[in-house]
SEMARKOL-845326 format. One line per field, with one value per residue (C-alpha): residue number from 1; residue in three letters; x, y, z. Coordinates in steps of 0.25 Angstrom, whole numbers. Layout:
BEGIN
num = NUM,...
residu = ALA,...
c1 = X,...
c2 = Y,...
c3 = Z,...
//
This chain:
BEGIN
num = 1,2,3,4,5,6,7,8,9,10,11,12,13,14,15,16,17,18,19,20,21,22,23,24,25,26,27,28,29,30,31,32,33,34,35,36,37,38,39,40,41,42,43,44,45,46,47,48,49,50,51,52,53,54,55,56,57,58,59,60,61,62,63,64,65,66,67,68,69,70,71,72,73,74,75,76,77,78,79,80,81,82,83,84,85,86,87,88,89,90,91,92,93,94,95,96,97,98,99,100,101,102,103,104,105,106,107,108,109,110,111,112,113,114,115,116,117,118,119,120,121,122,123,124,125,126,127,128,129,130,131,132,133,134,135,136,137,138,139,140,141,142,143,144,145,146,147,148,149,150,151,152,153,154,155,156,157,158,159,160,161,162,163,164,165,166,167,168,169,170,171,172,173,174,175,176,177,178,179,180,181,182,183,184,185,186,187,188,189,190,191,192,193,194,195,196,197,198,199,200,201,202,203,204,205,206,207,208,209,210,211,212,213,214,215,216,217,218,219,220,221,222,223,224,225,226,227,228,229,230,231,232,233,234,235,236,237,238,239,240,241,242,243,244,245,246,247,248,249,250,251,252,253,254,255,256,257,258,259,260,261,262,263,264,265,266,267,268,269,270,271,272,273,274,275,276,277,278,279,280,281,282,283,284,285,286,287,288,289,290,291,292,293,294,295,296,297,298,299,300,301,302,303,304,305,306,307,308,309,310,311,312,313,314,315,316,317,318,319,320,321,322,323,324,325,326,327,328,329,330,331,332,333,334,335,336,337,338,339,340,341,342,343,344,345,346,347,348,349,350,351,352,353,354,355,356,357,358,359,360,361,362,363,364,365,366,367,368,369,370,371,372,373,374,375,376,377,378,379,380,381,382,383,384,385,386,387,388,389,390,391,392,393,394,395,396,397,398,399,400,401,402,403,404,405,406,407,408,409,410,411,412,413,414,415,416,417,418,419,420,421,422,423,424,425,426,427,428,429,430,431,432,433,434,435,436,437,438,439,440,441,442,443,444,445,446,447,448,449,450,451,452,453,454
residu = UNK,UNK,UNK,UNK,UNK,UNK,UNK,UNK,UNK,UNK,UNK,UNK,UNK,UNK,UNK,UNK,UNK,UNK,UNK,UNK,UNK,UNK,UNK,UNK,UNK,UNK,UNK,UNK,UNK,UNK,UNK,UNK,UNK,UNK,UNK,UNK,UNK,UNK,UNK,UNK,UNK,UNK,UNK,UNK,UNK,UNK,UNK,UNK,UNK,UNK,UNK,UNK,UNK,UNK,UNK,UNK,UNK,UNK,UNK,UNK,UNK,UNK,UNK,UNK,UNK,UNK,UNK,UNK,UNK,UNK,UNK,UNK,UNK,UNK,UNK,UNK,UNK,UNK,UNK,UNK,UNK,UNK,UNK,UNK,UNK,UNK,UNK,UNK,UNK,UNK,UNK,UNK,UNK,UNK,UNK,UNK,UNK,UNK,UNK,UNK,UNK,UNK,UNK,UNK,UNK,UNK,UNK,UNK,UNK,UNK,UNK,UNK,UNK,UNK,UNK,UNK,UNK,UNK,UNK,UNK,UNK,UNK,UNK,UNK,UNK,UNK,UNK,UNK,UNK,UNK,UNK,UNK,UNK,UNK,UNK,UNK,UNK,UNK,UNK,UNK,UNK,UNK,UNK,UNK,UNK,UNK,UNK,UNK,UNK,UNK,UNK,UNK,UNK,UNK,UNK,UNK,UNK,UNK,UNK,UNK,UNK,UNK,UNK,UNK,UNK,UNK,UNK,UNK,UNK,UNK,UNK,UNK,UNK,UNK,UNK,UNK,UNK,UNK,UNK,UNK,UNK,UNK,UNK,UNK,UNK,UNK,UNK,UNK,UNK,UNK,UNK,UNK,UNK,UNK,UNK,UNK,UNK,UNK,UNK,UNK,UNK,UNK,UNK,UNK,UNK,UNK,UNK,UNK,UNK,UNK,UNK,UNK,UNK,UNK,UNK,UNK,UNK,UNK,UNK,UNK,UNK,UNK,UNK,UNK,UNK,UNK,UNK,UNK,UNK,UNK,UNK,UNK,UNK,UNK,UNK,UNK,UNK,UNK,UNK,UNK,UNK,UNK,UNK,UNK,UNK,UNK,UNK,UNK,UNK,UNK,UNK,UNK,UNK,UNK,UNK,UNK,UNK,UNK,UNK,UNK,UNK,UNK,UNK,UNK,UNK,UNK,UNK,UNK,UNK,UNK,UNK,UNK,UNK,UNK,UNK,UNK,UNK,UNK,UNK,UNK,UNK,UNK,UNK,UNK,UNK,UNK,UNK,UNK,UNK,UNK,UNK,UNK,UNK,UNK,UNK,UNK,UNK,UNK,UNK,UNK,UNK,UNK,UNK,UNK,UNK,UNK,UNK,UNK,UNK,UNK,UNK,UNK,UNK,UNK,UNK,UNK,UNK,UNK,UNK,UNK,UNK,UNK,UNK,UNK,UNK,UNK,UNK,UNK,UNK,UNK,UNK,UNK,UNK,UNK,UNK,UNK,UNK,UNK,UNK,UNK,UNK,UNK,UNK,UNK,UNK,UNK,UNK,UNK,UNK,UNK,UNK,UNK,UNK,UNK,UNK,UNK,UNK,UNK,UNK,UNK,UNK,UNK,UNK,UNK,UNK,UNK,UNK,UNK,UNK,UNK,UNK,UNK,UNK,UNK,UNK,UNK,UNK,UNK,UNK,UNK,UNK,UNK,UNK,UNK,UNK,UNK,UNK,UNK,UNK,UNK,UNK,UNK,UNK,UNK,UNK,UNK,UNK,UNK,UNK,UNK,UNK,UNK,UNK,UNK,UNK,UNK,UNK,UNK,UNK,UNK,UNK,UNK,UNK,UNK,UNK,UNK,UNK,UNK,UNK,UNK,UNK,UNK,UNK,UNK,UNK,UNK,UNK,UNK,UNK,UNK,UNK,UNK,UNK,UNK,UNK,UNK,UNK,UNK,UNK,UNK,UNK,UNK,UNK,UNK,UNK,UNK,UNK,UNK,UNK,UNK,UNK,UNK,UNK,UNK
c1 = -279,-282,-271,-277,-266,-261,-248,-246,-245,-235,-224,-216,-217,-207,-208,-199,-198,-192,-193,-195,-180,-178,-188,-177,-173,-186,-189,-176,-180,-194,-189,-179,-190,-200,-189,-189,-203,-212,-225,-221,-224,-215,-220,-214,-216,-213,-209,-211,-219,-220,-221,-223,-209,-213,-226,-229,-237,-224,-216,-215,-218,-231,-229,-235,-232,-232,-246,-250,-245,-256,-249,-240,-247,-242,-234,-229,-224,-218,-211,-206,-199,-190,-179,-181,-174,-181,-195,-192,-189,-199,-211,-206,-215,-227,-225,-223,-236,-243,-240,-243,-257,-261,-256,-256,-242,-236,-222,-214,-201,-196,-184,-177,-177,-162,-163,-161,-168,-160,-167,-182,-184,-188,-180,-188,-202,-199,-194,-207,-215,-208,-204,-211,-199,-186,-173,-160,-148,-138,-126,-125,-109,-100,-94,-79,-76,-69,-75,-83,-98,-108,-102,-109,-110,-118,-127,-130,-135,-143,-149,-146,-156,-157,-171,-169,-177,-187,-195,-210,-221,-235,-237,-241,-225,-222,-233,-228,-214,-221,-230,-217,-208,-218,-219,-204,-203,-213,-204,-190,-186,-173,-159,-153,-143,-136,-150,-154,-162,-160,-174,-183,-170,-164,-178,-177,-165,-177,-185,-179,-181,-196,-202,-204,-202,-191,-180,-166,-161,-147,-145,-134,-143,-153,-151,-136,-130,-119,-120,-117,-108,-97,-104,-111,-105,-113,-110,-118,-121,-132,-136,-151,-153,-141,-134,-129,-123,-115,-118,-134,-144,-145,-159,-157,-147,-148,-141,-142,-135,-131,-132,-131,-124,-112,-110,-97,-103,-112,-119,-118,-119,-106,-91,-88,-87,-87,-94,-81,-79,-92,-89,-101,-110,-106,-113,-126,-124,-122,-134,-143,-138,-142,-156,-158,-155,-163,-175,-173,-164,-158,-172,-176,-165,-168,-182,-186,-191,-204,-203,-189,-195,-205,-217,-210,-198,-187,-180,-182,-169,-167,-167,-180,-186,-180,-186,-200,-198,-194,-207,-218,-229,-227,-242,-241,-234,-244,-236,-221,-218,-228,-222,-234,-239,-232,-234,-226,-214,-206,-208,-205,-192,-188,-194,-185,-195,-191,-176,-168,-177,-180,-173,-160,-161,-163,-150,-143,-147,-144,-130,-120,-109,-119,-123,-109,-106,-118,-123,-133,-141,-152,-143,-129,-125,-138,-132,-120,-128,-137,-124,-121,-134,-133,-118,-117,-131,-138,-129,-128,-143,-147,-155,-163,-160,-174,-173,-161,-168,-171,-155,-153,-162,-157,-143,-146,-136,-144,-156,-159,-157,-168,-177,-175,-177,-191,-195,-190,-200,-212,-214,-215,-224,-234,-232,-236,-248,-254,-251,-264,-273,-277,-274,-263,-256,-257,-250,-239,-235,-233,-225,-217,-207,-205,-202,-192,-184,-182
c2 = 96,81,72,59,52,44,37,22,21,10,18,29,42,54,69,80,96,104,118,116,117,104,97,88,84,80,72,64,61,57,47,41,39,33,24,16,20,18,19,31,45,57,71,84,97,109,121,130,133,125,137,127,122,107,99,91,82,77,73,60,67,73,89,98,113,121,125,110,110,116,115,126,138,148,143,157,160,147,147,161,160,148,146,135,125,129,129,115,110,117,111,96,93,100,93,79,81,85,72,63,70,71,58,43,43,34,35,49,53,66,68,80,81,80,66,52,40,28,16,12,19,5,8,21,14,3,14,22,10,11,26,39,48,45,54,53,60,67,59,45,47,58,68,71,85,90,103,99,100,94,92,87,100,104,92,97,110,105,93,79,73,76,80,77,65,61,49,50,40,45,44,53,54,60,69,74,77,85,93,97,99,108,117,119,121,131,142,135,128,137,135,141,129,138,141,126,126,119,118,106,97,102,101,86,84,84,74,61,67,73,61,46,36,42,34,40,33,31,23,27,25,36,52,50,64,73,74,59,55,53,42,36,29,27,16,14,1,6,21,17,5,2,14,11,20,13,0,2,6,22,26,40,51,66,75,87,99,92,101,93,105,104,89,89,94,84,94,110,107,98,99,85,78,82,73,65,61,53,40,34,44,53,44,47,62,60,52,61,73,66,63,78,82,72,77,91,98,107,112,114,119,133,133,145,144,150,155,160,175,185,186,198,189,194,182,180,180,169,181,186,173,174,187,181,169,176,186,183,189,184,186,201,199,189,181,184,181,193,207,214,219,231,221,210,204,208,222,220,215,224,237,249,259,256,255,243,233,221,212,218,220,205,203,214,209,195,198,204,207,217,223,226,232,240,245,254,248,259,270,272,258,255,259,250,239,240,239,227,221,224,219,207,205,202,190,186,185,183,196,198,212,216,215,225,235,244,245,247,258,265,264,266,255,250,257,249,236,238,242,228,222,227,223,208,207,209,197,189,199,197,181,181,191,184,168,166,170,157,158,169,160,147,155,161,148,142,153,155,144,149,163,158,151,163
c3 = -57,-55,-58,-61,-69,-57,-57,-54,-39,-40,-48,-42,-48,-49,-50,-53,-54,-65,-72,-87,-90,-83,-91,-97,-84,-80,-93,-90,-76,-80,-91,-83,-72,-82,-88,-75,-71,-84,-75,-66,-67,-67,-63,-66,-59,-68,-59,-71,-83,-95,-105,-117,-116,-115,-116,-102,-111,-118,-105,-98,-84,-78,-77,-66,-63,-51,-53,-52,-38,-30,-16,-20,-13,-24,-36,-40,-27,-25,-39,-38,-23,-27,-38,-48,-40,-26,-34,-40,-26,-18,-26,-24,-12,-18,-31,-25,-16,-28,-36,-23,-22,-37,-42,-37,-33,-21,-24,-29,-31,-34,-43,-48,-63,-65,-61,-70,-65,-68,-62,-58,-44,-38,-25,-23,-26,-16,-5,-6,-2,12,13,10,7,0,0,-7,1,-7,-1,6,8,12,2,3,8,-4,-7,-18,-20,-16,-3,11,14,1,3,18,12,2,9,12,3,-12,-16,-31,-26,-16,-16,-9,-6,-6,10,22,25,11,12,25,19,6,16,24,13,5,17,17,2,1,4,8,-4,-6,-9,3,10,18,26,25,12,-1,-9,-5,-2,11,17,15,25,36,29,35,49,46,39,40,29,23,15,12,-1,-1,-12,-22,-34,-30,-32,-37,-40,-40,-25,-23,-34,-25,-18,-31,-43,-55,-65,-78,-85,-93,-93,-95,-85,-76,-68,-54,-43,-33,-40,-37,-47,-50,-48,-51,-54,-51,-60,-51,-56,-69,-82,-95,-102,-92,-92,-85,-72,-65,-57,-55,-39,-39,-42,-35,-49,-64,-75,-76,-62,-60,-67,-75,-69,-81,-90,-82,-83,-98,-100,-92,-100,-113,-107,-103,-117,-123,-114,-118,-109,-121,-124,-109,-102,-104,-103,-94,-80,-78,-64,-67,-70,-66,-76,-81,-86,-76,-70,-55,-47,-35,-25,-30,-26,-13,-10,-14,-5,8,6,17,8,-6,-9,-10,-24,-30,-41,-39,-53,-58,-61,-65,-52,-45,-32,-39,-32,-44,-40,-26,-28,-40,-36,-32,-27,-12,-15,-19,-24,-16,-25,-24,-9,-7,-14,-7,7,4,2,13,2,-5,8,11,-3,-4,10,5,-7,-5,-4,-9,-13,-22,-34,-32,-27,-40,-48,-41,-44,-59,-61,-50,-43,-57,-59,-45,-42,-57,-58,-71,-77,-75,-60,-62,-70,-59,-56,-71,-72,-60,-65,-78,-82,-95,-97,-111,-105,-94,-105,-112,-99,-97,-111,-109,-97,-106,-113,-100,-93,-106,-104,-90,-93,-104,-101,-93,-104,-110,-125,-124,-113,-121,-133,-124,-118,-132,-137,-125,-127,-141,-137,-125,-136,-145
//
C-alpha cells in the first residue's frame, strides 16, 4: 500500500498501540493531542481485529493493523508467542519505523493509550530539533523504603525509563535505535523481571550508553504518574487549560493501571496512595474517568481480543504461548492458531498419545512444588496430578475447560460437560473456515458483533 497523505513536516505526530477494548483510551489520547496540535496527526496500531465493532472512518486518528507492518516476519507467529501486553509493546519499534518510512514525519512521539495530554508539546518539539531520542525516567528523586509499591527495587526490575513515552526525530541515530530494538523484541519482549526482561522497556536502560543524541527529560510536567506522585504536586486552576506540576506546566499525565470502575484505586500496580491522598490530582483522575466514559469505555471494555483464542475458540493460556516462544522450529506447525491440522500446535500441546500432554508437562516442570508432590506423573502419581490440574491448576493457569477435556474423559468426572464443550468450539471453527470467502466473509464480519452481544 502507498501512503501518500503525508503529514505536515513542521508538526509533531504521535502514535499509540491498542487492542480494540482500549479504543476509548485511544480516542481520549487522540483528542487531547489534537486539542493542542490541531494540525498534527495521530496514528493508532490495532493489535487485534476490528470485526465490525467500530468504524475507523469515524475516528480522529489513522488506523493501521499488524498486517500493514510488513517488517514483521510472520504476524501469526509473532501474535501467538506473546501475551497482549507483550505483543502491544513488541510491535512498537516496527510501527514507529513504519510511520517514518511511509509518512513524511520528522518528529514522532509514541504515547501509551492511557495518557492525557494537557499542554502543547512545545518543549518536545524544540528538543527534537537538537536530539534524536527523548526518554523520561520513572523517578527523579528517591523513594522512602517503607514497604509500599512501587519501590526503587520495583523500578530497577521494570526499567529506569518509562516507555509509555518516547520521542524520536527522523535521523540515522533513531534508525539505529529502531533496528537494534526490533531485533531484541522479535523474541525477547517478555515479562520476566527476575531474569532481566520487562517487555520493550527494560531494554531501553541500555540506550543512553549505546546511542548518541539522547536526551533524558527530567521536567516534572512530563510523564507524571503513580510511580512519581511522591515527588510531584498537581495544582489545577482550569482542568481544560491550566494544570501545573511542581509549579510548572503539566504536559501529560499517565494513568497507568487505572480502572474507572474502581475510582478509589489510582493504579492496580501501586499501594502507596489512594485517591483521597493525592490532593488536586484526584480531580484529574475524575476528569479522565469522565472522558473515558464519553468516548465509549462502557461499550468497548469487553470487546473480545482476536488473538486470545485458537481458531476453535479455546482460550490460549499464557503458558502455551511460552511453550511456543521457546520452540526452535515453529514452522513445522504452520499457523499456530489453527486447530484443524493433525500437525497443529494445538494438537502438539494437548495430545496424550505419548503420555502426559506437553501443556501439562510444562506446568509440572516449571514448579518444584509439583515435582515434589507428584514425583511420578507418568506413573503412579498421574491421577493425583490430573486432579490437581482440574481443581487448582485450572484457576492458577487460566486453563480453558476444553484443554482439560482429555483429563475429564480419563477420570470420567463430568462426561456430559465435555460433550457441551466440544459443541462450543463449532461456531468459531466455521467462522475461520468461511471468513476468507469474499461474500460469506463480509456477511460474517457484519453479524459477528451482533452474535457476540447475545
